[in-house]
C-alpha positions in Angstrom: -35.8 21.7 5.5 -33.2 21.6 8.2 -30.0 19.9 7.3 -27.5 18.7 9.9 -24.7 21.0 10.9 -22.0 20.9 8.3 -18.7 19.2 9.2 -16.1 21.7 10.1 -13.2 19.7 8.6 -12.1 18.3 5.3 -12.9 14.6 5.5 -10.1 13.4 3.1 -7.4 15.5 4.7 -8.5 14.3 8.2 -8.5 10.7 7.1 -5.1 11.0 5.5 -3.7 12.6 8.7 -4.9 9.5 10.6 -3.5 7.2 7.9 -0.1 8.8 8.4 -0.2 8.2 12.2 -1.2 4.5 11.8 1.4 4.1 9.1 4.2 5.6 11.2 3.3 4.2 14.6 1.1 1.1 14.0 -2.3 0.5 15.4 -1.6 -0.6 19.0 1.0 2.1 19.6 -1.4 4.8 18.3 -3.5 6.4 21.0 -6.8 8.2 20.6 -5.0 11.3 21.7 -2.4 10.9 18.9 -5.3 10.6 16.4 -7.3 13.5 17.7 -4.2 15.8 17.6 -3.1 14.7 14.1 -6.6 15.0 12.7 -7.3 18.3 14.6 -10.6 17.1 15.8 -12.5 17.2 19.1 -13.2 13.8 20.7 -16.9 14.2 20.0 -16.3 15.0 16.3 -14.0 12.0 16.1 -16.6 9.6 17.5 -19.5 11.2 15.5 -17.5 10.7 12.2 -15.5 7.6 12.7 -17.2 5.8 15.6 -14.0 4.1 16.9 -10.3 3.8 16.4 -10.8 0.4 14.8 -13.3 1.7 12.3 -11.0 4.5 11.5 -8.2 2.0 10.8 -10.5 0.2 8.4 -11.2 3.5 6.5 -7.5 4.2 6.4 -6.7 0.8 5.0 -9.3 1.3 2.3 -8.1 4.8 1.5 -4.5 3.7 1.3 -5.4 0.9 -1.1 -7.5 3.2 -3.2 -4.5 5.5 -3.6 -2.1 2.6 -4.4 -4.6 1.1 -6.9 -5.1 4.5 -8.7 -1.3 5.1 -8.8 -0.5 1.7 -10.1 -3.3 1.7 -12.7 -2.2 5.1 -14.0 1.4 3.9 -14.2 0.5 0.8 -16.1 -1.8 2.7 -18.5 1.0 5.2 -19.2 3.9 2.7 -19.3 5.8 2.1 -22.5 5.3 -1.7 -21.9 4.1 -4.2 -19.4 7.7 -5.0 -18.5 8.8 -1.4 -18.1 5.9 -0.9 -15.6 7.1 -3.8 -13.5 10.7 -2.7 -13.6 9.6 0.8 -12.8 7.8 -0.4 -9.7 10.9 -2.1 -8.4 13.2 0.8 -9.4 10.9 3.0 -7.2 11.7 0.8 -4.2 15.4 1.5 -4.7 14.6 5.3 -4.8 12.5 4.9 -1.6 15.5 3.3 0.1 17.5 6.5 -0.6 15.1 8.6 1.4 15.8 8.8 5.1 12.2 9.7 5.9 10.3 7.2 3.7 11.0 4.0 5.7 7.5 3.2 6.9 7.0 0.0 4.8 3.6 -0.7 3.3 0.6 0.1 5.5 -1.2 -3.0 4.3 1.7 -5.3 5.2 2.3 -3.4 8.4 -1.3 -4.2 9.4 -0.9 -7.8 8.3 2.1 -8.2 10.5 0.5 -6.5 13.5 -2.9 -8.2 13.3 -2.0 -11.5 11.5 -5.4 -13.4 11.5 -6.5 -12.1 14.9 -9.0 -9.7 13.4 -11.2 -11.1 10.6 -12.3 -7.7 9.5 -8.8 -6.3 9.0 -7.7 -9.7 7.6 -10.4 -9.4 4.9 -9.4 -5.9 4.0 -5.8 -6.9 3.7 -6.7 -9.9 1.5 -8.8 -7.7 -0.8 -6.1 -5.1 -1.0 -3.5 -7.6 -1.9 -5.7 -9.1 -4.6 -6.3 -5.7 -6.1 -2.5 -5.1 -6.3 -1.9 -8.6 -7.7 -4.6 -8.1 -10.4 -2.7 -5.0 -11.6 0.6 -6.9 -11.8 -1.3 -9.8 -13.5 -2.4 -7.3 -16.2 1.2 -6.1 -16.5 2.6 -9.6 -16.9 -0.1 -10.6 -19.5 0.6 -7.3 -21.4 4.3 -8.0 -21.3 3.7 -11.5 -22.7 1.6 -10.0 -25.6 4.5 -7.6 -26.2 7.0 -10.4 -26.3 8.9 -9.2 -23.2 7.9 -12.2 -21.0 7.9 -15.8 -22.4 4.5 -17.2 -23.1 5.2 -20.4 -21.3 5.3 -18.5 -18.0 2.2 -18.7 -15.9 1.1 -15.1 -15.3 -0.7 -15.4 -12.0 2.1 -17.0 -10.0 4.5 -14.4 -11.4 2.2 -11.6 -10.4 1.9 -13.0 -6.9 5.7 -13.5 -6.7 6.3 -9.9 -7.8 3.8 -8.5 -5.3 5.1 -10.6 -2.4 8.6 -9.3 -3.2 7.5 -5.7 -3.3 6.0 -6.2 0.1 9.1 -7.9 1.4 11.5 -5.3 0.0 9.4 -2.5 1.6 9.7 -4.3 4.9 13.5 -4.6 4.4 13.7 -0.9 3.6 11.8 -0.2 6.8 14.4 -2.3 8.6 17.3 -0.3 7.0 18.1 -1.9 3.7 20.1 0.5 1.5 19.6 1.2 -2.2 22.5 -1.1 -3.3 20.9 -4.0 -1.4 17.5 -3.2 -2.9 18.9 -3.1 -6.4 20.6 -6.4 -6.0 17.4 -8.0 -4.7 15.4 -6.4 -7.5 17.8 -7.8 -10.1 17.2 -11.4 -8.8 13.4 -10.9 -8.6 13.1 -9.6 -12.1 14.9 -12.6 -13.5 11.5 -14.4 -13.0 10.4 -12.4 -16.1 13.1 -13.9 -18.3 
């Protein structure tokens, strides 16, 4: 039996190279040439594998969310408590603000800002990605309530949504130049929602 010619590149590495370009430059500002160079592909290999720039973006959004979901899930599973997981997520933002090369924001929110509701396919991916992240924070809030670190009279879902919206907002502020002191001050106010 003849099997098609094997791909001459590592799919995950190639996809992550594209993800980095979209994350840094945005969709509209990224040219096909930018992608081909970053991914080290010929134009024909690009189209055979990914079909179009738009379909590649969809794959990159999915890949990004898979990475974030895995990282957050692992962090929650290994956290001392639900509250420490939440506080750790916000402390990580302050650390991110210290880095001069990590001011790209969140790829999901960057795409949300760039596309808004103009593109139903991208909007759906963003909605699903946001829900997955919110679900993890919802588990963290519920766990924190069971552990006595968040009052039981607080509604977990609105708190989870509030936390995720603030994480997205702070990442955008870091992208715009917010420094670690500003981020820590914002975090302190946000985390009061858990008291």
